[in-house]
C-alpha positions as CSV (number, residue, x, y, z in Angstrom):
1,M,15.7,-14.1,4.9
2,R,12.3,-14.8,6.4
3,T,11.9,-17.9,8.5
4,P,10.1,-21.0,7.0
5,F,6.3,-21.0,7.4
6,N,5.2,-22.3,10.8
7,P,1.6,-23.6,10.8
8,D,1.5,-23.1,14.6
9,R,1.6,-19.3,14.1
10,F,-1.2,-19.2,11.6
11,I,-4.5,-17.7,13.0
12,P,-7.4,-18.7,10.8
13,L,-10.4,-16.4,10.5
14,D,-13.8,-17.5,9.2
15,F,-16.0,-14.5,10.3
16,H,-16.8,-13.9,6.6
17,G,-17.6,-17.5,5.8
18,E,-14.8,-20.0,4.9
19,G,-13.3,-19.3,1.6
20,Q,-15.6,-16.5,0.6
21,Q,-14.3,-14.9,-2.6
22,V,-15.0,-11.2,-2.9
23,N,-15.5,-10.2,-6.6
24,V,-15.7,-6.9,-8.3
25,T,-19.3,-6.3,-9.6
26,E,-19.0,-3.0,-11.3
27,L,-16.4,-0.5,-12.5
28,R,-17.8,3.0,-12.4
29,P,-16.0,6.3,-13.5
30,L,-14.6,7.9,-10.3
31,S,-15.7,11.3,-11.5
32,E,-19.3,10.1,-11.9
33,A,-19.3,8.5,-8.5
34,L,-18.1,11.7,-6.9
35,K,-20.9,13.7,-8.6
36,Q,-23.5,11.2,-7.4
37,N,-22.1,11.3,-3.9
38,V,-21.3,7.6,-3.9
39,L,-18.2,8.8,-2.1
40,F,-16.9,12.3,-1.2
41,P,-13.8,14.3,-2.2
42,N,-12.1,13.5,1.2
43,T,-13.0,9.8,1.3
44,P,-9.9,7.7,2.0
45,V,-9.2,5.5,-1.0
46,L,-6.5,3.1,-2.3
47,Y,-5.6,2.9,-5.9
48,T,-3.6,0.6,-8.2
49,T,-3.1,0.1,-11.9
50,R,-3.6,-2.6,-14.5
51,N,-2.9,-2.2,-18.2
52,D,-2.8,1.6,-17.8
53,T,-6.2,1.7,-16.1
54,I,-6.4,3.2,-12.6
55,Y,-8.6,1.3,-10.2
56,V,-9.9,3.0,-7.0
57,F,-11.2,1.3,-3.8
58,Q,-12.8,2.8,-0.8
59,T,-10.3,1.9,2.0
60,R,-13.0,1.0,4.5
61,H,-14.2,-1.9,2.3
62,F,-10.8,-3.4,2.6
63,S,-10.6,-2.9,6.4
64,L,-12.8,-5.9,7.1
65,Y,-12.2,-8.1,4.0
66,N,-8.7,-8.0,2.7
67,V,-8.8,-9.1,-0.9
68,M,-10.9,-8.3,-4.0
69,Q,-10.7,-10.1,-7.3
70,N,-11.7,-8.7,-10.7
71,L,-12.9,-11.0,-13.4
72,L,-14.6,-8.4,-15.5
73,D,-11.6,-7.4,-17.5
74,P,-9.9,-9.6,-20.2
75,S,-6.8,-9.4,-17.9
76,P,-8.0,-10.4,-14.5
77,W,-6.4,-9.0,-11.3
78,M,-6.8,-9.2,-7.6
79,A,-6.0,-6.6,-5.0
80,T,-5.1,-7.1,-1.3
81,F,-4.9,-4.8,1.7
82,C,-4.1,-5.6,5.4
83,A,-5.8,-3.2,7.8
84,V,-3.4,-4.1,10.6
85,C,-0.1,-3.4,8.8
86,N,-1.8,-0.9,6.5
87,A,-0.3,-2.2,3.3
88,G,-1.5,-3.9,0.1
89,M,-0.6,-5.0,-3.5
90,S,-2.2,-6.0,-6.7
91,F,-1.3,-9.2,-8.5
92,S,-2.4,-11.3,-11.5
93,P,-4.3,-14.3,-10.2
94,V,-3.2,-16.2,-13.3
95,L,-0.4,-18.8,-12.7
96,D,0.8,-21.1,-15.4
97,G,-2.2,-20.2,-17.5
98,K,-4.7,-21.0,-14.8
99,T,-6.8,-18.4,-12.9
100,Y,-7.0,-19.0,-9.2
101,D,-9.6,-17.7,-6.7
102,F,-8.2,-15.9,-3.7
103,Y,-9.6,-15.0,-0.3
104,S,-8.3,-13.9,3.1
105,A,-7.6,-17.0,5.2
106,G,-6.4,-15.3,8.4
107,F,-3.3,-13.8,9.9
108,Y,0.4,-14.8,9.9
109,D,3.2,-12.5,11.2
110,A,0.2,-10.3,12.2
111,M,-0.6,-9.7,8.6
112,T,-3.3,-10.9,6.2
113,L,-2.5,-14.3,4.7
114,L,-4.2,-15.3,1.5
115,A,-5.3,-18.6,0.3
116,D,-6.6,-19.9,-3.0
117,K,-9.8,-22.0,-3.2
118,Q,-8.4,-24.5,-5.7
119,T,-5.5,-25.9,-3.7
120,R,-5.9,-24.1,-0.2
121,S,-2.3,-23.1,-0.5
122,Y,-1.2,-20.0,1.5
123,W,0.2,-16.8,-0.1
124,D,2.1,-13.8,1.3
125,H,-0.1,-10.7,0.5
126,I,2.8,-8.4,-0.2
127,T,5.3,-10.6,-2.1
128,G,2.8,-12.8,-3.8
129,E,4.9,-15.9,-2.8
130,C,3.2,-19.2,-1.9
131,V,4.5,-20.0,1.5
132,E,2.8,-23.3,2.2
133,G,0.8,-25.9,0.3
134,E,0.7,-27.6,-3.1
135,L,2.0,-24.4,-4.9
136,K,4.7,-23.6,-2.3
137,G,7.5,-21.6,-4.0
138,K,5.3,-20.2,-6.8
139,R,5.0,-16.5,-7.0
140,L,2.2,-14.4,-8.5
141,E,3.0,-11.6,-11.0
142,R,3.1,-8.4,-9.0
143,L,1.2,-5.6,-10.8
144,A,1.6,-2.6,-8.5
145,N,1.4,-1.5,-4.9
146,M,-1.8,-0.1,-3.4
147,T,-1.3,3.7,-2.9
148,H,-3.2,5.7,-0.2
149,A,-4.9,8.9,-1.3
150,T,-8.3,10.7,-1.2
151,A,-10.9,10.5,-3.9
152,S,-10.4,14.1,-5.1
153,V,-6.6,13.7,-5.4
154,V,-7.0,10.6,-7.5
155,E,-9.5,12.2,-9.7
156,A,-7.1,15.2,-10.3
157,M,-4.2,12.9,-11.1
158,F,-6.2,10.3,-13.2
159,P,-9.5,11.8,-14.6
160,D,-10.3,8.4,-16.2
161,A,-9.9,6.4,-13.0
162,K,-12.5,3.7,-12.3
163,L,-14.2,3.2,-8.9
164,V,-14.4,-0.5,-7.9
165,V,-17.8,-1.6,-6.7
166,S,-17.8,-5.0,-5.1
167,S,-20.1,-7.6,-3.6
168,L,-19.2,-6.1,-0.2
169,D,-20.7,-2.7,-0.9
170,A,-24.3,-3.4,-0.1
171,G,-25.3,-3.6,3.5
172,R,-21.7,-3.8,4.9
173,A,-21.3,-0.1,6.0
174,T,-21.6,-0.8,9.8
175,M,-18.9,-3.5,10.0
176,D,-16.7,-1.8,7.4
177,D,-16.8,1.5,9.4
178,L,-16.0,-0.3,12.6
179,A,-13.0,-2.0,11.1
180,E,-11.8,1.2,9.5
181,G,-12.1,3.0,12.8
182,L,-9.7,0.5,14.4
183,R,-7.3,1.0,11.5
184,T,-7.3,4.8,11.7
185,Q,-7.5,5.4,15.5
186,E,-5.2,8.2,16.6
187,K,-3.3,6.0,19.2
188,P,-3.4,2.5,17.8
189,E,-3.2,-0.4,20.2
190,W,-1.8,-3.8,19.4
191,L,-4.4,-6.6,19.1
192,P,-3.3,-9.2,21.7
193,F,-4.7,-12.1,19.7
194,L,-2.0,-11.5,17.0
195,N,0.8,-12.2,19.4
196,G,0.9,-15.9,18.6
197,S,1.3,-15.2,14.9
198,I,4.7,-13.4,15.3
199,D,8.0,-15.0,16.0
200,A,9.1,-12.8,18.9
201,T,12.7,-14.1,18.7
202,M,13.0,-12.8,15.1
203,E,11.2,-9.5,15.5
204,D,13.1,-6.4,14.5
205,T,12.9,-4.0,17.5
206,R,14.9,-1.1,16.1
207,L,11.6,0.8,15.9
208,A,8.3,0.6,17.7
209,R,6.1,-2.2,16.3
210,L,3.3,0.1,15.1
211,E,5.4,3.0,13.9
212,M,4.2,4.2,10.5
213,G,6.5,5.1,7.7
214,L,7.1,4.7,3.9
215,G,8.9,1.5,3.0
216,V,10.7,1.8,-0.4
217,W,12.5,-0.9,-2.3
218,V,14.5,-1.3,-5.5
219,G,15.5,-4.8,-6.2
220,K,16.9,-6.3,-3.0
221,D,17.6,-2.9,-1.4
222,A,14.8,-1.8,1.0
223,Q,14.7,1.2,3.2
224,F,12.1,2.5,5.7
225,F,11.5,6.2,6.2
226,P,9.7,6.8,9.5
227,F,6.8,9.2,9.1
228,R,7.9,11.3,12.1
229,T,11.4,11.6,10.6
230,I,10.0,12.8,7.2
231,H,8.1,15.5,9.1
232,M,11.2,16.6,10.9
233,Q,12.9,17.1,7.5
234,D,10.2,19.6,6.4
235,N,8.5,16.7,4.6
236,I,11.4,16.5,2.0
237,I,14.1,13.9,1.9
238,F,16.5,13.1,-0.8
239,D,18.3,9.7,-0.7
240,E,19.3,6.7,-2.7
241,V,17.6,3.3,-2.8
242,G,19.0,0.5,-5.0
243,G,21.6,3.0,-6.4
244,Q,18.9,5.3,-7.7
245,R,18.1,8.8,-6.3
246,V,14.7,9.2,-4.7
247,L,12.7,12.0,-3.3
248,V,10.5,11.2,-0.4
249,Y,7.8,13.8,0.5
250,V,4.5,14.1,2.2
251,D,1.7,15.0,-0.1
252,P,-0.2,18.0,1.5
253,D,-3.5,16.9,0.0
254,T,-3.5,13.4,1.4
255,T,-1.0,13.8,4.2
256,T,0.5,10.6,3.0
257,P,4.2,10.1,2.2
258,A,5.3,9.1,-1.3
259,A,8.5,8.6,-3.2
260,I,9.6,9.3,-6.8
261,F,12.8,8.8,-8.8
262,T,14.3,12.1,-9.6
263,E,17.5,13.8,-10.8
264,A,16.8,16.9,-8.7
265,K,19.2,17.9,-5.9
266,T,17.1,20.3,-3.9
267,A,13.5,21.3,-3.3
268,R,11.3,23.7,-1.4
269,W,7.7,24.1,-0.7
270,R,5.7,26.9,-2.4
271,G,2.4,26.6,-0.6
272,D,1.2,23.1,-1.4
273,V,3.5,22.8,-4.4
274,L,6.9,21.1,-4.1
275,V,9.3,22.9,-6.4
276,L,12.4,21.0,-7.6
277,D,15.6,22.6,-8.8
278,N,15.4,20.8,-12.1
279,G,12.4,22.8,-13.3
280,E,9.9,20.2,-12.2
281,S,7.3,20.4,-9.4
282,V,4.9,18.0,-7.6
283,D,1.4,19.4,-7.5
284,N,-1.6,17.5,-6.2
285,G,0.3,14.2,-6.7
286,R,1.3,15.0,-10.3
287,L,4.8,15.7,-11.6
288,M,4.7,18.9,-13.6
289,K,7.0,20.9,-15.9
290,D,6.2,24.1,-17.7
291,G,2.6,23.8,-16.7
292,E,2.2,20.3,-18.2
293,V,1.8,16.9,-16.5
294,I,4.8,14.7,-17.2
295,P,5.3,11.0,-16.5
296,S,6.8,10.2,-13.2
297,K,8.7,7.0,-12.2
298,R,8.1,5.7,-8.7
299,P,9.8,2.9,-6.8
300,L,7.8,0.2,-5.2
301,Q,6.6,1.6,-1.9
302,L,4.2,0.9,1.0
303,F,2.9,3.3,3.6
304,Q,3.0,0.7,6.3
305,R,3.6,-0.1,10.0
306,W,7.2,-0.9,10.8
307,Y,6.7,-4.5,11.9
308,G,5.2,-5.5,8.6
309,F,7.9,-3.9,6.5
310,A,10.7,-5.3,8.7
311,I,9.2,-8.8,8.5
312,T,8.8,-8.6,4.7
313,F,12.3,-7.2,4.2
314,P,14.5,-8.5,7.0
315,G,17.5,-6.3,7.8
316,C,16.1,-3.4,5.8
317,R,17.8,0.0,6.3
318,I,16.2,2.8,8.3
319,F,16.6,6.4,7.2
320,K,18.1,8.5,9.9
321,S,19.1,12.2,9.7
322,K,22.8,12.7,10.2
323,D,22.6,16.3,11.4
324,P,20.1,18.4,13.3
325,V,19.2,20.5,10.3
326,G,18.3,17.5,8.2
327,M,19.4,15.5,5.3
328,F,17.3,17.3,2.7
329,A,18.7,20.2,0.7
330,S,16.3,23.1,0.5
331,M,16.5,25.9,-1.9
332,P,16.4,29.5,-0.5
333,N,13.0,31.1,-0.4
């Protein structure tokens, strides 16, 4: 269980103006935006879903400002992303019939901490729980996690996807790119000013603080798959989370790990296509069978730094290979 909120560890930030709310100003077909070079096929993006619509965000716009809210649709939503821990979620901003306005208030546990303008309460950006303030104990409806990809991969998976254009897009390129550069640097360094936001006595040191991996959870069962361990297993791991069989793999097109529920027992790579022993395959992020795209079921998951996942899911399991060959079962070539 996470420790109670300690206001002494909260680091407020007002570099964007206190309480500035970032709203979506336009929803543009992703395919159209690619044709117009608004973004490019290899542009890093995040995507999420709401009422069967796929919404796509340029990751660099989230690297500086960590929350966007959409009031254009009949069913409002808001999306979060923390450039330090590399994880985000989407939530409904409606609570007990009232729509709240959210913004990034600062850092706590070295992760983005949200606040609402109406009550100035503080909210966890992954769980959606209000951790301090008038609404403490309330929890926002979680819609979906934010998934890393590239623009071309999302277009291939979801031809009707919408690119989110926000009030940040005009004139923010320099600062956005600077913040994104810090997020994606090859050898990331810890930001010393965040030290005071973490309870060092409670930190999980089983892995290095900034180690990247895929965190997967089903109900109360959470497991972290270190990125380097997935690579060591030929980018294929079968395991169980929450009593359900999952396949963890690294998508060749995005170089990002992902997890799906499956009944398959073994798999092998055929070029960039992951072929499963149940007649299905994973191609360009899509689950395929007999040449047709079929629905895939995915557990909640975050491509995140270890410290963030471990703080959010205290005592979570860490996947470890039990033999030098690996835990995955590969079909013969």
